N, C-alpha and C positions, 0 to 999 in steps of 0.2 A: 602422689606418684613422682618418680624421678623425671627430671628434664632430659629428653633424649639428646639435647644439644650440648649439655655440659661437658661431657668427656671429649666429644669431637672438638669443641672450641678450645678446650684445654690443650690437647695434643697439637692441634693445628697452630695455635698461637705460639707454642713453644718452638716447634720446628720452623715455622715462618720467621720468627725473630732470629733464630740462630743462623738461618741462611741469609736473610737480608742484612743482618749486621756484620756479616763476614766471618763469624765464628766458624761456620761451615763453609769452606771455600769451594770454588769450582773444581770438580774432579773428586771431591770427597764423597765417600759412600755413607749412606745412612745405615744404622743397624738393620738387621733383617726384620721382617714383620713380627715374628714371634718375640724377638728381642725387644722391639718397640712396645709390644703389648705388655711384656713383663716389666720393662723400665717404667712405663707410664701408667701401669695398672688399668689398662683398657682392653676391650675385646679386639679380636682380629678384624672383625667387621668395621670397627671404628678406625683402625689403622689403615685398612684399604680405602675407606672413604676419604681420609685425610690425605693420603698419598695421591689419590686421584685428583683432589682439588689442587694440591701443590703442583702436580704435573700440568693441569689445565692452566695454571697461572704462570707456567714457564719457569718454575724454580727448580724442578728436578726432572730427571729422565728415568723411566722405568723400563726394565727388560725382564722378560719371563725367566724365572728361576735365578735371578741375580738381584742383589740389593740395589735400591734406588740410588742414583748418583746425582749430585748437585751440579746444575748447569748455570745457575744464576751468578752473574758477576756484578758485584756491587761497586759503585764508585767509592773510593776510599773515604772521603769526607762524609758522604751521605750514610755510608755503612756505620761509621763511628757514631754519628748523631742518632741513627736508628737504634744502635745498641744502647746508647745513653738513655734515650727515651724509654725503651723497653725496661731498662734497669730501674729507672726512676719511678715508673708507674707501678712496679711490683715491690717497691721498697717496704711499704707497710705490711704487705702480705708475707714477705720473707721474714720480717722481724717477728710477726705473729707465729710463723712456723717454728722459729727457734724458741720462742717462749713456750709454745705447745710441747716441743720436744723436751724442754727443761722441766715442764710440769708433770708429764705422764711417763716418759721413757724411764726415768730412774726407778719408778715403782715396778715397771715391767722387767727391767734388768735385775732388780733385786729379787723379785719373786722367782725368776728363772734360775738365778744363781743359787738360790736357797734350795733348789730341787735337783741340783746336779753337782758333780765334782768337776770344776773347771779344768783342773790339771789333766783330766782324762780326755778332754776334747782334742781332736787332732790339730786344730789351729793353735792350741796353746803352745806347743813346742815350736811351731813355726814362728810365733810371735816372739818367743824368748830368743830365738836366733837373731832377731832384728833388734835386740834390746838396746844396743848402742848405735843403731843405724841412724845416719844423718839424713837419709833420704826420707823426708817427712811424708811424701806421697805413698811410698812403699809401706811405711810404718802405719799410716792411716788405713791402707788397704788390708794389712794384716790384722789390725785391731777390729776393723769392721767385719772381717771374715770370722773372727772369734765371737763377736756379738751375734752374728747370724747363726752360728753353730749353737751358741748358748740359748738363743730363742727357740731354735728347733728342738733342743733337748727338753723343752717344757711340754712338747706334744700339742701345744696350742696351734690351731690352723691359721690364726690371724696375726700373731705377734710379728713374725718375719715380714709379712706383707705390709703391715702398718709401719714398721720401722723403715723398710726400704722405700715406701711411699714418701715418708717425711724426708729421708735422706736424699732421695732423688730430686724432690722439689727444691730442697735447699741448695743443691749443687748444680743440677742440670738445667733447671728452669731459666736461670739468668745467663747461662753460657758465659760465665765470667772467665777472664784469662787465668791460666793455670797457676801463675805465680802470684796471684793478687791477694788472696784472702787470709789464709790461716797459717800461723807460725807454730807448728808443732815442735815438741822436743821429746826425747825418750822419757824424761822424768814425768811428763804429763801422763803418758800411757802407763808407766809403772804405778803411779798413784791411782789411776782408774782401775787397773787390774787388782791392786791391793784392796781397794774398796769393795770390789765384787767378791773377793775371797773372804772378806771380813764378816759377811752376813750382817753387817750393821746398816740398817736402812738409812739412818740419818747421814752416815758417811757417804753412802752411795748417792743419796739425793744431793748432797752438797757438791760433791766433786763433778758429777755429770751436769748438774745445773750450772755450775761455774763454767764448765767447758762450753755449753751451748750459749751462755751469756757472752763469753768471750768471742764466740763465732759471730754473734749478732752485732757486737760492738765493732768487730773488724769489718763486717759487711757495711755497716752504716758509715764507718769512717771512709771506706772506699767510695761509697755512693755520694758522700759530701764532696769528694774530689771531682767526681763526675759532674755533679750539679754545678760546681764552680766553673768548670770548663765549658759546659753547654747550657748555662742558665738563660741564654737568649732563645733556646729552643722552646717551642710550645709543648708543654707537658700535659698529656691527657689525664682524665680522671684516674685515680688509683684503681687497680684491678686486684680482686681477691679471687684467685683462680685455683687455689689448692683443692683437690678432691681426692677422696679415697673410696675406691670401689672394692669392697671386701670379697665379693664373689667373682669378680673379673669375668664377665661374659656369661655367667651361669644364672644371673638374676634377671630372668625374663619378666615381662610385664604380667603375664598370666599367673606366675608364681606370686607376684606381689598382690594381685587381686585375690588369689586364693588365701593368702595369709590374712588379708584384710577381712575377708568373709569369715575366716576362722575366729578372728578377734571379735567380730560382731556376734557370732554364735556363742562364744564364751561369755560375752557381756549380756546375753539374753536379748539382744536386739532381734536376732532370729532364733526363736525357740525350737528345741528339738521336737520333731514331729510336724512342724509347720513347713509350708512351701517357701522357698526363696523366690524373690521377684523373677518375672519372666526374663529370658535371655536378652530380649530387646531393651527392657528397662535397665538391666545391669550394664549393657553395652553403652547406653546413653549416660548412665550415672558415672561410669568410669572413663567415658570418652574413648572407647576402643571398639574394635569390630566384634561382631557376634562370634566369629571363629575364635578370637582370643578368649571371650567369655566361655566358650565351650571347652577350651583347653583348661581353663581354671576350674570349671565344674568337673571335668574328668579327673583332675588332680584331687579334688575334694572327695570324689567317689572312691578313688584308689586308696586314700589314706583313712577312709571311714567316716568323714565328717558330713557326707551327703549321699543320697541315693537318687539317681535320676531315673524316672519311670516314663516311658514313652506315653504321650498324650496327656500325662498328668502334670509333669514338671519335676523339679528337684526338691526332695524332702530333706530337711535338716536332720542329721544324726549326731550322736556322740560315739566315737569309736570304742568298741569293746576291746578287752585286753588282747585277744587273739589277733586282731588286726595290727595292733602295735607290734606284736611279736613277728608277724609276717613282714611288716615294713622293715624290721631290723635285718631281714635276710636279703633285702634289695640294696644293691650297691649305691644307688642314687640317694635313697632315703637314709642310709647309713652315713653318707657324707654330709647330707643336710643336717642330720642330728648332731654329728660331731662339730659342725660349724656352729650350731645352736649352743651346744655346751661350751665351745670356745668363746663365744660372745658373752655368755654368762660369766665365765672366768675372767675375761678381759674387763668387763664392767666392774666386777668385784675388786679387781686390782687397781683400776684408775678412778673409781667413783670417789674415793676419799680425797685425793688432791683436788678433784673437780669441785666437790662439795665445799671444801675449805675455801677455794677461790671464789665461789659464787655466794657464799653464805651472807656476806655483807650486803647483798642486793635483794635478799628475801624480805619483802615488806609484810606488814600485818595482814593485808588483804589476801596475799598469797597463802600465808599460814592459815588463815580462816578457811580458805578453799580446801586446803589439805585436810584440815580437821574434819570438815563435813563429809569427807569420803569414808572415814572409819565407821564400820558398822553397816554400811550400805551393801545390800545383797549383790553379789556378782561384781563388786568393785575391788580393784587392787590399788590401794592408796600409793603403794610404791611406784606404780606406773605414772601416776599424776605427779608425784614428787620429782621423778627423773625427767619427765617432760618439761616441768617448770625449770629445773636446773639447766637443762639444755638451752631453754629460751634465755636464761640469765647469764649464760656463758658469753663473754665478750670476745674471746679469740675466735675468729672465723674458722681456722683450721681445726681447732679443738671441737667447735660446735659441729663441724662436718663429720668428725670421727665419732662423736657421741650419737649423732643422728643415724649414721650407718650402723653402729653397734646396736643401738636401740631398735632399729628396723629388724635386726636379726633375732631379737629376743622372743618374738612370737608369744605375746602374752596369752593369746588364745590357746596355744599348745599347752602352756603351763596350766591354765585353769581346766582344760579338758582332761589332762592327765590326772590332776588332783581330784576333780569331782568323782571320777570313776574309780581310780586306783590307789590314791594316796589320801584317804579320808583324814581330815583334821589338819593337814599340813598348811592349807590356805589360812586357817585361823592362826596357826603358829607364825606364819609369815607376817600376818597383820600385827601380831604382838611385837615382833622385832621392829617392824616399821613404826609402830606406836612408840616404842622405846626411843627410836631415833628422833621422832617428833618431839617427845618430852625433853630430850636433851637440847633440841633447838629452842624450845620455849624457855629453857633455863639458860640460854645463850652459851651452852657448852658445845662449841663447834667440833671439838675433838670427839666427844661422845656421839654427836649427830652424824658426823662423817664415818666414824667407825661402825656404827650400827647400820648405816646404809650399805657398807661393804659386807657386813655380816648377812644382811638380807639376801644379797646375790650369792654369797657363798652357800647359804642355806638352800636356795633354789637349785644351785648347781649340784649340791650333795644329794638332795632328795631325787631329783630327776635322773642324775647320773646312776645312782644305785638302782633305780627302777629300770632304767634302760639296760644296765648290765644283766639284771635278772632275766631280761627278755632277749638276750643273745648278742648284744653289742659289747663284747669284751674290751674293745679298743678304748671305750669310754673310761675304763679304770685308770688310764694313764693321765687323765686330767685331774690334777690335785686341787683340793679345796684351799683357796688362798688364806681364809681366816678361820680360826677355831670357832665353832658354833657354841655359844654359852648354854648353860642349863635352861630348860624350859621355864623354870620358876623365875622369870624375869619380872621386874617391877611393872 
């Protein structure tokens, strides 16, 4: 389960550091609560709790229907040192964020650009007007607006949020002076734009990777200057506080529990026709209240995975097709399904660079564990492989992104759909996964990573087409990232 404190501490520490280091000065107003929620990818409830704590500590003043205002006045020397300490303790985290951006964003940008005409995007013409602009901040804002529009054109519900989460952390978290870090020039943006229009993945990957590398070098160069000036200060342990919440306030604990129960149903831990454990037992196992468990069971009842009978308990079911069709008429489940499909597409786009980066750390024991999954009833070897790759991922921000995306994949949904409605496709998925494994055994990392991406494209394509047949036409807008090869694979 997610830690309830993670997002609170992330937002609190960011705002606290900006105020105490003097970046936010007395009289400055904070963004509105909705703006803070959007910038930091947290819920309104978290924003309220953070502002309440800052007010209690005497850092801000709040007035109803008005943005919070900074009232803390830092001593100049102590503020500078506070800023330096905050900067130094986040150095490694910031470096890893830039490395993560360089690893996965080029793939996302390339995929999005391949499925739209950049010249038709409204921000394109605005960017061209700034072609020779020497105001690098304005140029950066215009290019960022184009990238956001490009990502929206993919119809994926997660790309924009992920990109802005990384960009926000890399610039807002440290509250660095505006003139300190990046030296843009119009030629840089012309080269990036040309790469996006070329549909050449290698070119997109190189130019964006180079850009994020240059950002990282620039940041570290500045941090070394800070360290030299304040090296007498006591530097606390490094903090790794990047976090991405894909559903921003929608992901309640009871839905997480419901998904976990669905996964257990799909894996035959709870067999159809049998009773789930009593509410009190589930509450104890998940460390939540009985009312939260009842919400989870109500959700399972609504989508057809269970039937609660008074005096008897909750019986495990597998949803028939008509319940799936009914869910597709419900706005809440439509959005959940589109997020699910978006997560499948995201994983298909980024799993290749992730697998390439982690491949060198896959030991024989891990490979043996993967091999033992094949042929096991109710097992999805791909799920085990992805979980292992997440554990082998060294970059904390990338690991957080993979964990969040993997959480949205709902393996139980996949198996339930396929058992009832898409006979044979689970076997086909295992064949593609087996092919990926064979490439790994042969030390062909390109083949291994490509077939992992094909696995997710295959799931996306089969589930998407099934969902479209049952009334969710919006799903047709989510393209399959990789061509699915013939079924007669080796």
